[in-house]
Steps between C-alpha positions, in 0.01 A plus 500: 500500500650842407597735778231774513752747647728498197406647163485262206846445351685637805731199517574521128590871530707429810685227311583742218615767744723249680639367169576850368645604834724193513619552142574867563667423835729232359584717199594779740722291727652289224869540421579823320874456478719197439868518586778308339641277774875485530712293732481777759126556470311751289731697277476877500383672186369179344132557572252400234152651516216250486180674396136396478290564189445874460140551622538271801780711647228759557291255703805382691590857596141595586463187714793607718270770639188286565338581834675833538353846486608769254872452420505797260470779757249679276185639667146425387398221263817308422419211264664672202793613715550137605489384137765763416704392803502137379568598138799712603638230731500259203684741272205648315385863481221605739146592402453860385330603829312369802168449323386146420391602149856609416578127461288499182785678321778285649516213249310298247142404580443125488186285495655195668696613808805321637620511861671834559288700255337816634124492550343843470162571652317831539670596825747217564800330343648166604721223359321204340574184701257255334138401446296364788302250294169684535550788256678725747872560528754528776695823523816554702529866583519782745222683682279193499336533843785738589761227448697327229308180439342263251133588448220369281347737244211468256602478133230755412688769700800487265557784256814342354780252555834665423824314434799690644781545249 
């Protein structure tokens, strides 16, 4: 018998959130640098960068801030400032300003988003983290209940998916 206290599909959504969170977490803590081992241990100056596929480095960086408040130091609504913060920390230029709609001009609009793409809504911007299986998507972003977190959003709220260059 279904639990009357839980909405239909709650366990499915929870499973997706846990799966996305685990993937983002392990991508974030995975090895970023491999050293050439010499007889005396790691050699200096022989570091080789190991990088993830381009869009996922955005999710890995954003996930480092999950559960925290505003890391940008900017007052007021800070979702776009957080997106700029993550973009800059991954070597990309920031958004033009602190308005969510400024992300519309950031890159190419796409119909089929990939993890790490920007999701632009009327007054919010977040990073696409995946579909929840019920027509909604999971967004990893800032100023989502005053924290950096993964949240569920309705597909109908989306103005555009934008692929960062």
